[in-house]
C-alpha positions in Angstrom: 14.8 5.0 13.2 11.4 6.7 13.1 11.3 10.0 11.6 10.3 11.7 15.0 13.9 11.0 16.2 15.0 13.9 13.8 12.8 16.4 15.5 13.9 15.3 19.0 17.5 15.6 17.8 17.0 19.1 16.4 15.4 20.2 19.7 18.4 18.9 21.6 21.0 20.3 19.3 19.5 23.6 17.9 16.8 24.5 20.5 16.7 28.3 19.9 17.2 28.1 16.2 14.0 28.8 14.0 12.5 25.8 12.7 9.4 27.1 10.9 8.1 30.4 9.7 4.5 31.0 8.6 4.0 33.9 6.2 0.5 35.3 5.3 1.4 38.3 3.0 -1.9 38.1 0.9 -4.1 38.4 4.1 -3.0 42.1 4.4 -5.8 43.2 2.0 -8.6 41.3 3.9 -7.7 40.8 7.6 -8.7 43.4 10.1 -6.1 44.1 12.6 -7.0 44.7 16.3 -5.9 47.9 18.0 -3.5 46.0 20.2 -1.8 44.5 17.2 -1.6 47.8 15.6 0.2 49.2 18.7 2.7 46.4 18.4 3.2 46.7 14.7 4.0 50.5 15.3 6.6 49.4 17.9 8.2 47.0 15.5 7.5 44.2 18.0 4.8 42.2 16.1 3.9 41.2 12.6 0.4 39.6 12.3 1.3 38.2 9.1 4.4 36.4 10.1 4.8 33.7 12.9 7.7 31.5 13.7 8.7 28.7 16.1 12.0 27.2 17.3 12.9 23.6 17.2 12.4 23.3 20.9 9.0 24.8 20.8 8.1 22.7 17.7 9.1 19.6 19.8 7.3 20.8 22.9 4.1 21.5 20.9 4.2 18.0 19.4 4.8 16.4 22.8 1.8 18.3 24.2 -0.5 17.1 21.5 0.8 13.6 21.8 0.2 13.5 25.5 -3.3 14.9 24.9 -4.1 12.2 22.6 -2.9 9.6 25.0 -4.9 11.2 27.9 -8.0 11.1 25.6 -7.6 7.4 24.9 -5.8 7.3 21.6 -3.5 4.1 21.5 -0.8 3.0 19.3 -2.2 2.2 15.8 -5.3 4.5 16.3 -5.9 6.9 13.4 -6.0 10.7 13.7 -7.1 12.8 10.7 -5.9 16.3 9.9 -7.9 18.7 7.7 -6.4 22.2 7.8 -4.8 24.8 5.6 -1.1 25.3 6.1 -0.4 26.9 9.3 2.2 27.0 12.1 0.3 24.2 14.0 0.0 21.6 11.1 3.4 20.0 11.5 3.6 19.9 15.4 0.1 18.2 15.3 1.4 15.7 12.7 4.4 14.9 14.7 2.4 14.8 17.8 0.2 12.1 16.2 3.3 10.1 15.3 4.8 10.5 18.8 1.6 9.1 20.4 2.1 6.0 18.3 -1.0 6.9 16.4 -1.2 6.9 12.5 -1.5 10.2 11.0 -4.2 10.6 8.2 -4.0 13.9 6.3 -7.1 14.8 4.4 -7.1 16.8 1.2 -8.5 20.3 2.2 -10.5 20.3 -1.1 -12.7 17.4 0.2 -16.3 18.4 0.5 -18.5 17.2 3.4 -19.3 13.7 1.8 -15.7 13.0 0.9 -14.6 13.8 4.4 -17.2 11.2 5.8 -16.2 8.6 3.2 -12.5 8.9 3.9 -13.1 8.9 7.7 -15.0 5.7 7.5 -12.7 4.1 4.8 -9.6 4.7 7.1 -11.6 4.0 10.3 -10.3 7.2 11.8 -10.7 7.8 15.6 -10.2 11.6 15.7 -10.5 14.4 13.3 -8.5 17.6 13.8 -9.9 20.5 11.8 -9.5 24.4 11.7 -12.1 27.2 11.1 -12.4 27.0 7.2 -13.8 23.5 7.8 -16.5 23.9 10.3 -19.3 23.8 7.8 -18.1 20.7 6.1 -17.5 19.0 9.5 -20.9 20.1 10.8 -22.7 18.9 7.7 -22.1 15.2 9.0 -21.2 16.1 12.5 -23.6 13.5 13.9 -22.1 10.6 12.0 -18.5 11.7 12.2 -18.7 12.2 16.0 -20.0 8.5 16.6 -16.9 6.9 18.0 -14.7 9.7 17.1 -13.4 12.8 18.7 -13.7 16.1 16.8 -10.9 18.5 17.7 -11.0 22.1 16.7 -7.9 24.4 16.1 -8.9 28.0 16.3 -10.9 30.4 18.3 -14.7 30.2 19.1 -14.9 26.4 19.1 -18.1 25.0 17.7 -20.5 23.2 20.1 -19.8 19.7 18.3 -16.2 19.7 18.9 -13.6 20.3 21.5 -11.0 23.0 21.7 -7.4 21.9 20.8 -6.0 25.1 22.6 -7.9 24.1 25.8 -7.0 20.4 25.6 -3.3 20.8 25.2 -2.8 23.8 27.6 -2.2 21.6 30.7 -0.5 18.7 29.0 3.2 17.8 29.5 5.7 19.2 27.1 7.9 16.1 27.7 8.0 13.2 25.4 5.3 10.7 25.9 7.9 7.9 25.7 6.1 5.8 23.3 8.5 3.3 21.8 8.4 3.4 18.0 10.2 1.5 15.4 10.4 1.7 11.6 8.1 -1.4 11.4 5.2 0.5 13.2 2.6 2.0 11.0 3.0 5.8 10.6 0.6 7.4 8.1 -2.3 6.8 5.8 -2.5 8.9 2.6 -5.4 8.9 0.0 -5.1 8.2 -3.7 -7.7 7.4 -6.3 -8.1 5.6 -9.5 -10.1 6.5 -12.7 -13.2 5.9 -10.7 -12.5 8.7 -8.4 -13.1 6.7 -5.2 -10.1 7.2 -2.9 -8.0 4.4 -1.6 -6.4 4.5 1.8 -2.7 4.0 1.5 -1.0 2.7 4.6 2.7 3.4 5.3 5.2 2.4 7.9 7.5 4.7 9.8 10.2 3.2 7.4 8.6 5.0 4.6 8.5 8.3 6.2 12.2 8.1 7.2 13.1 6.9 3.7 11.5 9.8 2.2 13.0 12.3 4.6 16.5 11.0 4.1 16.1 10.8 0.4 15.0 14.4 0.0 17.9 15.6 2.0 20.4 13.6 -0.2 18.7 14.5 -3.5 19.0 18.3 -2.9 22.0 18.4 -0.5 20.1 20.1 1.9 22.3 21.7 4.6 22.1 23.6 7.8 22.5 26.9 6.1 19.5 26.3 3.7 16.1 27.7 3.9 13.3 25.9 2.2 10.2 27.6 0.9 7.0 25.5 1.1 3.9 26.6 -0.8 1.9 23.6 -1.6 -0.5 22.1 0.9 1.0 20.0 3.6 -1.6 17.2 3.3 0.3 16.6 0.0 2.9 14.1 0.3 5.2 16.2 -2.0 5.1 19.3 0.3 5.5 17.3 3.6 8.4 15.1 2.4 10.2 17.7 0.5 10.1 19.8 3.7 11.5 16.8 5.6 14.9 17.3 3.9 15.0 20.4 6.2 14.1 18.2 9.1 16.9 16.0 8.5 19.4 18.7 7.9 18.0 20.7 10.9 17.6 23.8 8.8 14.9 26.4 8.5 11.7 26.4 6.4 9.0 28.9 5.5 5.4 28.2 5.0 4.1 30.5 2.5 0.4 31.3 2.0 0.0 32.8 -1.4 1.1 32.1 -4.9 1.3 35.3 -6.7 4.7 36.0 -8.3 5.4 39.0 -6.2 4.5 37.1 -3.1 6.9 34.2 -3.8 9.7 36.4 -4.9 9.2 38.7 -1.8 9.3 35.6 0.5 12.4 34.3 -1.2 14.0 37.8 -0.8 13.1 38.7 2.9 13.5 35.2 4.2 16.7 34.5 2.3 15.3 31.2 0.8 17.8 28.9 -0.9 15.6 26.1 -2.1 12.1 26.6 -3.6 9.6 23.9 -4.7 7.1 25.2 -7.4 4.3 23.8 -9.3 4.3 24.5 -13.0 1.6 27.2 -12.9 3.5 29.3 -10.4 6.7 29.0 -12.2 4.8 29.8 -15.4 3.2 33.0 -13.6 6.6 34.1 -12.4 8.0 33.9 -15.9 5.1 35.7 -17.5 5.2 38.5 -14.8 9.0 39.0 -15.6 8.3 38.9 -19.4 5.6 41.7 -19.0 7.6 43.7 -16.7 4.9 43.3 -14.0 7.9 42.3 -11.6 11.6 43.0 -11.9 14.2 40.7 -10.6 16.3 43.6 -9.4 13.6 44.5 -6.9 14.4 41.5 -4.8 17.3 39.8 -3.2 17.6 36.6 -5.0 21.5 35.9 -5.0 21.2 33.1 -2.3 18.5 31.3 -4.2 20.3 28.1 -5.4 17.7 25.5 -6.3 14.2 25.5 -8.0 12.6 22.3 -8.4 9.2 21.1 -9.8 7.2 18.1 -9.3 3.6 16.8 -9.1 3.0 17.0 -12.9 4.9 16.8 -16.3 7.2 19.7 -16.8 7.5 21.4 -20.2 11.2 21.6 -21.3 10.4 25.0 -22.8 9.6 26.4 -19.3 12.9 25.4 -17.8 14.6 26.8 -20.8 13.0 30.2 -20.1 13.6 29.8 -16.6 17.3 29.5 -17.1 17.3 32.6 -19.1 16.2 34.5 -16.1 18.0 32.4 -13.5 21.1 31.1 -15.1 22.8 30.1 -11.9 19.9 28.0 -10.6 20.2 24.2 -10.1 17.2 22.6 -11.2 15.5 19.1 -10.4 12.2 17.3 -11.1 10.8 14.5 -9.1 8.4 11.7 -10.0 6.4 9.8 -7.4 3.0 8.8 -6.2 1.5 8.5 -2.7 2.0 4.7 -2.9 5.7 5.5 -3.0 5.6 8.1 -0.2 5.5 10.8 -2.6 8.2 12.3 -4.7 11.7 11.0 -5.5 11.5 7.3 -6.4 12.5 8.7 -9.8 14.3 12.0 -9.9 16.3 13.9 -12.7 19.1 15.0 -10.4 20.5 18.5 -10.2 23.6 17.4 -12.4 21.3 16.2 -15.3 19.7 19.4 -16.5 20.7 18.4 -20.0 18.1 15.7 -19.7 15.0 18.1 -19.0 12.0 16.1 -20.3 12.9 12.9 -18.4 11.6 12.1 -15.1 15.1 10.9 -14.4 16.8 8.0 -12.8 16.0 5.7 -9.8 16.1 7.7 -6.6 18.1 7.1 -3.3 17.6 3.4 -2.5 15.1 2.9 -5.3 14.9 0.4 -8.2 12.9 0.9 -11.5 11.9 -1.2 -14.4 9.6 -1.2 -17.3 7.3 -4.1 -18.0 4.9 -5.3 -20.6 1.4 -6.6 -20.1 2.8 -9.9 -18.9 5.1 -8.3 -16.3 8.2 -9.1 -18.4 10.9 -6.3 -18.7 11.0 -4.6 -22.1 14.1 -3.6 -24.0 15.4 0.0 -23.7 13.4 2.3 -25.9 10.3 0.3 -25.7 7.2 1.5 -23.9 5.8 -0.4 -20.9 4.5 0.0 -17.4 6.8 1.8 -15.0 7.4 -0.3 -11.7 9.4 0.9 -8.8 10.8 -0.9 -5.8 12.3 0.4 -2.6 11.8 1.2 1.2 9.1 3.6 0.5 6.6 1.4 -1.1 3.3 1.3 0.7 2.4 -1.6 3.0 -1.0 -1.9 1.4 -4.3 -0.3 0.5 -6.0 -0.2 3.8 -8.7 -2.8 3.9 -8.5 -3.6 0.2 -6.4 -6.7 -0.4 -7.7 -7.2 -4.1 -6.2 -3.6 -5.1 -3.1 -4.3 -3.0 -2.4 -7.6 -4.8 -2.9 -5.9 -8.3 -0.6 -3.0 -7.5 2.2 -4.8 -5.4 3.7 -7.8 -6.9 6.8 -9.4 -5.6 7.7 -6.2 -3.8 7.4 -4.1 -7.0 4.9 -1.2 -7.1 3.1 -1.1 -10.5 2.6 2.6 -11.0 0.0 2.6 -13.8 2.1 5.0 -15.8 3.5 4.1 -19.2 7.2 5.0 -19.7 10.3 4.3 -21.7 13.9 4.3 -20.7 16.5 5.9 -23.2 20.0 4.5 -24.0 21.4 6.6 -21.1 19.2 5.0 -18.5 16.9 7.9 -18.0 13.1 7.2 -17.7 10.6 9.2 -19.7 6.7 9.2 -19.0 4.8 8.5 -22.3 1.2 8.4 -21.0 -0.9 7.6 -18.1 -2.9 4.3 -17.9 -5.3 6.1 -15.8 -7.4 8.9 -17.0 -6.6 11.1 -14.0 -6.1 14.8 -15.0 -3.3 16.6 -13.2 -4.1 20.3 -13.3 -1.9 22.8 -11.4 -0.5 19.8 -9.3 -4.0 18.6 -8.3 -5.5 15.4 -9.3 -8.9 15.7 -10.9 -11.0 12.6 -11.5 -13.1 12.7 -14.8 -15.8 10.2 -13.5 -16.9 12.6 -10.7 -17.5 15.3 -13.1 -19.1 13.1 -15.7 -21.5 11.9 -13.1 -22.4 15.3 -12.0 -23.0 16.6 -15.4 -25.1 13.7 -16.5 -27.8 14.9 -14.0 -28.6 17.8 -16.3 -31.6 16.7 -18.2 -30.5 18.0 -21.7 -27.3 15.7 -21.6 -27.3 12.5 -23.4 -23.6 11.7 -22.7 -20.5 13.4 -21.5 -16.7 12.6 -21.3 -14.2 14.6 -19.4 -10.6 14.6 -20.5 -7.4 16.5 -19.8 -6.2 18.9 -22.5 -2.7 20.7 -22.6 -2.7 24.1 -20.9 0.0 26.6 -21.0 -0.3 27.3 -17.4 -1.8 24.5 -15.5 -0.1 21.7 -17.3 -3.6 20.3 -18.1 -7.1 21.7 -18.0 -10.4 19.8 -17.8 -12.5 19.7 -21.0 -16.0 18.3 -21.1 -17.2 16.7 -24.4 -20.9 16.9 -24.2 -23.5 15.0 -26.5 -27.0 16.7 -26.1 -30.2 14.6 -26.4 -31.8 14.7 -29.8 -34.2 17.5 -30.4 -32.8 19.6 -27.6 -30.8 23.0 -27.5 -28.4 23.7 -25.1 -25.8 26.5 -24.6 -22.2 26.5 -22.9 -23.7 29.3 -20.4 -26.3 26.8 -19.3 -23.8 24.1 -18.6 -21.3 26.5 -16.9 -24.1 27.7 -14.6 -25.0 24.1 -13.8 -21.4 23.2 -13.0 -21.3 25.9 -10.3 -22.6 23.0 -8.2 -19.2 21.5 -8.6 -16.1 22.4 -6.4 -14.3 25.3 -8.3 -11.2 23.1 -9.4 -13.5 20.5 -10.8 -15.4 22.7 -13.2 -14.6 22.1 -16.8 -12.4 24.9 -18.3 -13.8 24.1 -21.8 -17.0 22.7 -23.1 -17.2 21.1 -26.5 -20.5 19.9 -28.1 -19.9 16.6 -30.0 -20.7 13.0 -30.2 -19.1 10.6 -27.6 -17.3 7.7 -29.2 -17.6 4.4 -27.4 -16.1 1.0 -28.1 -17.9 -2.2 -28.5 -17.9 -2.8 -24.8 -19.4 0.5 -24.2 -16.4 2.1 -22.8 -15.6 5.8 -23.9 -12.7 6.0 -26.1 -10.8 8.7 -24.4 -7.5 8.3 -26.3 -9.5 9.2 -29.5 -11.0 12.2 -27.8 -7.7 13.4 -26.6 -6.3 13.0 -30.1 -9.3 14.8 -31.5 -9.2 17.8 -29.3 -5.6 18.1 -28.4 -3.2 20.9 -29.0 -3.0 20.3 -32.7 -6.9 21.2 -32.9 -6.7 24.1 -30.4 -6.6 26.9 -33.2 -9.7 25.5 -35.0 -11.7 25.5 -31.8 -10.7 28.9 -30.9 -11.7 30.1 -34.2 -15.2 28.4 -34.0 -15.7 29.9 -30.6 
């Protein structure tokens, strides 16, 4: 069955129950409240920082958007991109795309103007749906983006180069468009990237989406009485498919804007959340705030919170040990996955296996795993090789890239590019990544993009960007910089120059040193990671 069937079932069985809540507590310090809103707040009839919709309204909004797409000429197999921050409109728009028979194409909201254009052309999208924060980035290439594409704006004061979402859907039918879907129809395109930093468009069928949803519900035993707290961005496969456990269960979920420890614990408390998915930095911040006394557990209602799980990056076992000291009754799980496997869960630890913290776990629901050598032959347990996974969530292909597809999918097995080993109990452990992608705070950072940018500075002879261990982010970016002979350069100069990069891409540490390269001219990044890793941290700090 297509994943849209779950939404229609919930609207039929639980029409008046709340499906989604949007919380914006951290906007209270910055947003101006209108006099009308103030009067409603005073009468306890309105909270401008909290919105909610029921399952019936969720389904009706998805239907209206689907019917609007069809009226505007979007056909089965066309592609509709979404670039918005988390909000109450995001998921109804996503499901509206699916219901129309089109392919949903979520964009990373960190993309700059050129990356948006690149991905729109790579995936051959027919429409882009965007919100106010992205007006400038869309407008920068509006002429090229609008050629053969519709630009739909979700918000007030629609810019002249786009059409208004609210006006377009206002008079559309709230009934199902009746487009026949099967698990073999294409449903979504997500983006990944290799060490070159150029995104690949990952095509999935509806089968993948349904698999991910059902797997999440089973892995975490999500039930009707659960409330899931979703903090990461919905363009991320992890956020969306972890939420889909609630979709399958027909239970409530909360979309939280804000990552401060007090914001997260307050949301868990006031919304009675039972399942929370965190990234390592957020869990670390909560623990640090508890350690320092900045926040106190007893100030919040947390007894109902039963599961904390982490994904998107390696999880330090010491963090979970500290977590259990504060929350001894919490179940814990971690999930491994990639966009090519429809996000998290193809390998998962399992709530019953907390004694194996440090492992990524065992094959997930309906998945198989193996570890192979360079020739594709399975290795013995305890030996290191490349992790391969196989199951109903494997991508169809890299869109319009048969060479990369053939390299990644062989005989139905997805070659992940991650090096791993399996212990005597059958648990899988990641050892290292083949790729040089840096995972910082749950986000992928591509070193080549930063290196190419920094090489524009006229004093730089060579530069290599690597990931170094970081207490809070998991990894941080470090730039090893080799200066041209006879020139002098300071860290402050380079930090000022790097202001031209997106904030999350700016190096957190700059090290002046020679760049080692091998005989074929490739930078020896394993050597750099060894030279500047955790064991040399104290020496570097003393020098600085």
